[in-house]
C-alpha positions as CSV (number, residue, x, y, z in Angstrom):
1,M,-13.8,-20.7,1.1
2,T,-17.2,-19.4,-0.9
3,F,-17.5,-15.7,-1.5
4,E,-20.5,-15.5,1.3
5,E,-18.1,-17.3,4.1
6,A,-15.2,-15.1,3.3
7,R,-17.3,-11.7,3.4
8,A,-18.8,-12.9,6.5
9,Q,-15.2,-12.2,8.3
10,L,-15.6,-8.4,7.8
11,P,-18.5,-7.4,10.4
12,V,-18.6,-3.6,8.9
13,L,-19.9,-5.2,5.5
14,E,-23.2,-6.0,7.6
15,R,-24.2,-2.6,8.1
16,L,-22.0,-0.5,5.2
17,A,-21.1,-0.8,1.7
18,Y,-17.3,-0.1,2.6
19,L,-15.7,1.0,-0.5
20,N,-12.8,2.7,0.9
21,A,-10.0,0.2,0.9
22,G,-7.5,2.6,-0.7
23,T,-7.0,4.3,2.4
24,N,-8.0,1.6,5.4
25,G,-9.4,-1.7,4.5
26,P,-12.0,-3.6,6.5
27,L,-10.6,-5.4,9.4
28,A,-11.6,-9.2,10.1
29,R,-13.2,-10.8,13.3
30,S,-9.9,-13.1,13.3
31,T,-7.7,-9.9,13.0
32,V,-9.0,-8.1,15.9
33,A,-9.1,-11.3,17.9
34,A,-5.4,-11.7,17.3
35,V,-4.7,-8.1,18.6
36,V,-6.7,-8.1,21.6
37,A,-5.3,-11.8,22.7
38,A,-1.7,-10.7,22.3
39,A,-2.6,-7.4,24.3
40,E,-4.2,-9.3,27.2
41,R,-1.0,-11.7,27.1
42,D,1.0,-8.5,27.5
43,L,-1.5,-7.3,30.1
44,R,-1.3,-10.5,32.4
45,E,2.2,-11.4,31.9
46,G,4.0,-8.3,30.8
47,R,6.3,-7.3,28.0
48,S,9.6,-8.5,29.1
49,G,12.0,-12.0,29.3
50,T,13.5,-13.9,27.0
51,G,10.6,-16.1,25.8
52,W,8.6,-12.7,25.1
53,I,11.6,-11.4,22.9
54,E,11.6,-14.5,21.2
55,E,8.1,-14.6,20.4
56,V,8.4,-11.0,19.1
57,L,11.2,-11.8,16.6
58,A,9.2,-15.1,15.4
59,R,6.1,-13.4,14.5
60,R,8.3,-10.5,12.7
61,E,9.6,-13.3,10.5
62,E,6.4,-14.6,10.0
63,A,4.9,-11.2,9.1
64,R,8.0,-10.9,6.7
65,R,7.3,-14.2,5.0
66,G,3.5,-13.4,4.4
67,L,4.4,-10.0,3.1
68,A,6.9,-11.6,1.0
69,E,4.3,-14.1,-0.2
70,V,1.8,-11.2,-1.1
71,V,4.6,-9.8,-3.6
72,A,5.9,-12.4,-4.6
73,V,9.7,-12.1,-3.4
74,D,12.2,-13.7,-1.4
75,P,11.4,-12.8,2.6
76,E,15.1,-11.9,2.6
77,L,14.3,-8.7,0.6
78,V,11.6,-7.5,2.8
79,V,11.8,-4.8,5.2
80,L,9.0,-4.2,7.7
81,T,7.9,-0.7,7.8
82,D,5.1,1.2,9.2
83,S,3.8,2.6,6.3
84,T,4.6,3.3,2.3
85,T,5.9,6.8,3.7
86,R,8.5,5.1,5.7
87,G,9.4,2.9,2.9
88,C,10.1,6.0,0.8
89,Q,12.1,7.6,3.4
90,I,14.3,4.6,3.7
91,V,15.0,4.7,-0.2
92,A,15.4,8.3,-0.4
93,S,17.7,8.9,2.2
94,G,19.6,5.9,1.8
95,L,20.7,6.7,-1.9
96,G,22.4,9.7,-0.4
97,L,21.2,11.9,-3.3
98,G,22.4,15.4,-3.5
99,P,21.6,18.7,-5.5
100,D,23.2,17.3,-8.6
101,D,21.3,14.4,-8.7
102,E,17.8,14.3,-10.1
103,V,14.4,12.1,-9.2
104,V,11.8,11.6,-11.7
105,I,8.1,11.6,-10.4
106,T,4.8,12.0,-11.8
107,D,2.1,14.8,-11.2
108,Q,0.1,12.4,-9.4
109,E,1.6,11.3,-6.5
110,H,0.7,11.0,-2.9
111,F,2.6,13.1,-0.5
112,G,3.9,9.7,1.1
113,L,6.2,9.8,-1.8
114,T,6.7,13.1,-3.1
115,G,7.6,14.2,0.6
116,P,10.5,11.9,1.2
117,V,11.8,12.4,-2.2
118,H,11.9,16.4,-1.8
119,A,13.5,15.9,1.2
120,S,16.2,14.1,-0.3
121,G,18.1,17.2,-1.6
122,A,17.8,16.0,-5.3
123,R,16.5,17.9,-8.0
124,V,12.8,16.7,-8.3
125,V,11.5,16.4,-12.1
126,V,8.0,16.3,-12.5
127,A,6.4,14.3,-15.6
128,E,2.9,13.5,-16.7
129,A,1.9,10.3,-15.5
130,D,2.5,8.3,-18.4
131,E,5.5,5.9,-19.5
132,D,6.3,7.7,-22.5
133,A,6.6,10.9,-20.5
134,I,8.5,9.5,-17.7
135,L,10.9,8.2,-19.9
136,A,11.5,11.4,-21.8
137,A,12.4,13.3,-18.7
138,V,14.8,10.9,-17.5
139,T,18.3,12.7,-17.9
140,Q,22.2,11.7,-17.2
141,R,21.6,13.2,-13.9
142,T,18.6,11.0,-13.0
143,R,19.5,8.8,-10.0
144,L,15.8,7.3,-9.5
145,I,12.5,7.2,-10.9
146,A,9.7,7.1,-7.9
147,T,6.2,6.4,-9.2
148,S,3.2,4.9,-8.0
149,H,2.4,1.2,-9.5
150,V,-1.2,2.2,-9.4
151,L,-2.1,6.1,-9.3
152,W,-4.0,6.8,-5.9
153,T,-6.0,9.2,-8.1
154,N,-7.2,8.0,-11.2
155,G,-6.3,4.1,-10.6
156,R,-3.8,4.0,-13.6
157,R,-1.6,1.1,-13.4
158,L,1.9,2.4,-15.0
159,D,4.2,-0.3,-16.5
160,I,6.7,0.1,-14.0
161,G,8.7,-3.0,-15.4
162,R,8.8,-1.2,-19.0
163,L,9.9,2.0,-17.2
164,R,13.1,-0.1,-15.2
165,A,13.7,-1.7,-18.3
166,D,13.9,1.1,-20.7
167,S,15.3,3.7,-18.6
168,G,18.3,1.6,-16.8
169,V,17.7,3.9,-14.1
170,P,16.7,2.4,-10.2
171,L,13.1,2.7,-9.6
172,L,10.9,3.2,-6.6
173,A,7.5,1.9,-6.7
174,D,4.7,3.0,-4.5
175,G,2.5,-0.1,-3.9
176,A,0.1,1.2,-1.6
177,Q,-2.7,0.8,-4.2
178,S,-1.6,-2.4,-5.9
179,A,0.1,-5.0,-3.0
180,G,-2.5,-7.2,-2.1
181,A,-5.2,-5.6,-4.4
182,I,-4.1,-6.9,-8.1
183,P,-1.6,-9.9,-8.9
184,P,1.6,-10.1,-7.9
185,G,4.7,-10.0,-9.9
186,A,5.9,-6.5,-10.4
187,A,7.9,-6.1,-6.9
188,A,10.6,-8.4,-8.7
189,E,10.7,-6.1,-11.5
190,V,11.9,-3.2,-10.0
191,D,14.5,-1.9,-7.4
192,F,12.4,-1.1,-4.5
193,Y,8.7,-1.7,-4.0
194,T,6.4,-0.4,-0.9
195,V,3.5,-1.9,0.6
196,S,0.8,-0.4,2.9
197,A,-0.6,-3.4,4.4
198,Q,-3.4,-1.6,6.3
199,K,-5.0,-1.0,2.9
200,W,-5.7,-3.9,0.7
201,L,-4.5,-6.3,3.1
202,C,-6.9,-5.2,5.7
203,A,-4.2,-5.2,8.6
204,P,-3.7,-3.0,11.5
205,A,-2.0,0.4,11.5
206,P,0.7,1.1,11.4
207,T,1.9,-1.5,9.3
208,G,3.7,-2.1,5.8
209,A,6.8,-3.3,4.0
210,L,9.7,-2.3,1.5
211,V,10.9,-4.6,-0.8
212,V,14.9,-3.8,-1.8
213,R,16.2,-5.9,-4.4
214,D,19.7,-5.5,-4.0
215,P,20.1,-4.4,0.1
216,E,24.0,-3.9,-0.5
217,R,23.4,-1.3,-2.7
218,L,21.4,0.9,-0.4
219,E,23.1,2.8,2.3
220,V,21.4,2.2,5.7
221,A,20.9,5.9,6.7
222,A,18.3,5.6,9.3
223,P,19.3,2.8,11.3
224,S,17.0,1.1,14.2
225,Y,18.2,-1.0,17.0
226,L,16.8,-4.1,14.7
227,S,19.2,-2.9,11.9
228,Q,22.4,-4.5,13.3
229,S,23.7,-7.9,14.3
230,A,26.4,-6.4,16.4
231,Y,27.5,-2.7,17.4
232,D,30.0,-1.1,19.9
233,A,30.0,2.0,21.8
234,S,31.3,4.1,19.1
235,G,28.0,3.8,17.3
236,A,29.8,1.5,14.7
237,F,27.6,-1.4,13.8
238,T,27.3,-4.7,11.4
239,A,24.5,-4.3,9.4
240,K,22.2,-7.5,9.3
241,E,21.9,-9.8,6.4
242,G,19.2,-8.8,3.7
243,A,16.9,-6.1,3.7
244,A,16.2,-6.5,7.5
245,R,19.0,-4.2,8.2
246,F,16.7,-1.7,7.0
247,D,13.6,-2.6,9.5
248,S,12.4,0.7,10.5
249,G,11.9,0.0,14.2
250,W,9.6,-1.8,17.0
251,I,6.2,-3.1,16.0
252,G,4.2,-3.9,19.1
253,V,3.3,-7.4,19.6
254,P,-0.5,-7.2,19.4
255,T,0.0,-5.1,16.1
256,L,2.3,-8.1,14.5
257,A,-0.1,-10.5,15.7
258,G,-3.3,-8.7,14.1
259,L,-0.7,-8.4,10.6
260,V,-0.1,-12.0,10.7
261,G,-3.8,-12.9,11.2
262,A,-4.8,-10.5,8.6
263,L,-2.4,-12.1,6.1
264,A,-4.5,-15.3,6.4
265,T,-8.0,-14.2,5.8
266,H,-7.6,-13.7,2.2
267,P,-9.2,-16.5,0.0
268,E,-7.1,-17.8,-3.0
269,W,-9.5,-16.1,-5.6
270,R,-9.2,-12.4,-4.3
271,Y,-7.6,-11.0,-7.3
272,E,-10.0,-12.5,-9.8
273,R,-13.3,-11.2,-7.6
274,A,-11.7,-7.8,-7.0
275,A,-11.3,-7.3,-10.7
276,E,-14.8,-8.3,-11.3
277,A,-16.0,-6.0,-8.6
278,A,-14.3,-3.1,-10.2
279,A,-15.7,-4.0,-13.7
280,R,-19.0,-4.4,-12.1
281,C,-18.9,-1.2,-10.6
282,R,-17.6,0.6,-13.7
283,A,-20.5,-0.6,-15.5
284,L,-23.1,0.7,-13.4
285,L,-21.4,4.3,-12.7
286,E,-20.7,5.0,-16.4
287,P,-24.3,6.0,-17.2
288,L,-24.4,8.5,-14.1
289,V,-20.7,10.0,-13.6
290,E,-17.5,10.5,-15.8
291,V,-15.2,7.4,-14.9
292,V,-11.9,8.2,-15.4
293,T,-10.3,5.3,-14.5
294,P,-8.9,3.3,-17.4
295,P,-10.8,-0.2,-18.0
296,G,-9.2,-3.1,-16.5
297,H,-6.3,-1.0,-14.6
298,S,-7.0,-1.6,-11.0
299,T,-9.3,-2.2,-8.3
300,L,-9.9,1.5,-7.7
301,V,-12.8,3.4,-9.7
302,S,-12.6,7.2,-9.7
303,F,-15.0,9.4,-11.2
304,R,-16.1,12.8,-11.5
305,P,-19.7,13.6,-10.5
306,A,-21.8,16.2,-11.9
307,G,-22.3,18.2,-8.5
308,N,-20.3,19.0,-5.4
309,P,-18.1,15.9,-4.5
310,T,-17.8,16.8,-1.1
311,E,-21.8,16.6,-0.7
312,L,-22.0,13.9,-3.0
313,V,-19.5,11.6,-0.3
314,A,-21.4,13.1,2.8
315,S,-24.8,12.0,1.1
316,L,-23.4,8.7,0.2
317,G,-22.0,8.2,3.6
318,E,-25.6,9.4,5.1
319,R,-26.9,6.1,3.3
320,G,-24.0,4.0,4.6
321,V,-21.9,3.8,1.4
322,V,-17.9,4.8,2.1
323,V,-16.1,6.2,-0.4
324,R,-13.6,9.0,-0.6
325,E,-13.4,12.4,-2.1
326,L,-9.9,13.4,-3.5
327,P,-9.5,16.8,-2.6
328,G,-8.5,19.5,-4.9
329,R,-9.4,17.0,-8.0
330,S,-12.9,16.9,-8.2
331,L,-13.0,13.3,-8.0
332,V,-14.3,10.8,-5.7
333,R,-13.0,7.2,-5.4
334,A,-14.6,3.7,-4.9
335,S,-12.3,0.9,-3.8
336,C,-13.5,-2.7,-4.9
337,G,-12.0,-5.7,-2.7
338,W,-12.5,-9.0,-2.9
339,W,-14.9,-8.8,-0.3
340,T,-17.3,-6.2,-2.5
341,S,-20.6,-7.7,-3.4
342,D,-23.2,-6.9,-6.3
343,G,-25.4,-5.3,-3.5
344,D,-22.6,-2.8,-2.1
345,L,-22.4,-1.5,-5.8
346,Q,-25.9,-1.2,-6.4
347,R,-26.1,1.1,-3.1
348,L,-23.3,3.2,-4.5
349,A,-25.1,3.5,-8.1
350,D,-28.9,4.2,-6.4
351,G,-27.2,6.8,-4.2
352,I,-25.3,8.5,-7.0
353,A,-28.7,8.3,-8.7
354,D,-31.0,9.9,-6.4
355,T,-28.6,12.7,-6.2
356,L,-29.0,13.3,-9.5
357,S,-32.6,13.5,-9.6
């Protein structure tokens, strides 16, 4: 599949320089067609019966296998969730943390991670988003390190494998800005790894996943109907084998169909092309703004404009260039996917240059 053929799957790119997959990725025609076909099937034939249930369960396992391939782990280690936030909640509640326990996070985390950690009841220790600073914050009371793989703010990629190995402490990695954007492999190095499928995987929302390296060591603290293989009237249940015991609940057939469809749209060369787009974006922006993302770290390019970031994002939007302001940080973020063209990036650079003139 050529770049032009792959890009043509995403109609939004016909009008917009869409640079916001860090929030929601562009939808492909085939993804939406799969959603519509499944919804129309439900409309015609209803949502009931053995055949329908079997189809749902088969689609769930197809999605589980597809998401496992994205992060290069065994499907038995993959939980189906609706978001990274849900994945963090599953881990934070399942560890049975209390006030005598500590969780080390960084000062650059999204609330999708910090919220569940603070609600766990543990003492939260906030460190600078740097490997040495995180390791220095670990004590004998530390039960978990919880940090992003790629920081949603400045796009820096943390060496989560080093953090896990050097600390000896279980590590929860927020993979919202890495899964599907950069080459896989890191999920196998840590204990827990989340996926937001609506971002770089361009799936419908809400969809996501959680990798649990050792399912037996995490408590099923918030069971769904799908967590059990058997139960009785008392509420006692036998948990499913593998990470499926943590599946966070029902996902509608249309959404499942869209997720499976989206996973089939990404070309083999996606990671190389996305990295090239990010490097090109950086080269175009450096003469115009202060780029804060370290070179070669991720597919995010965050920058600090000379003027008001809110006004810049609005001005770019009027030109058909979609980027995101990071509130309270005086930063604007461009997300570069495998679908990003040189023309998209030139429109971004030209729009910024015009606001400065």
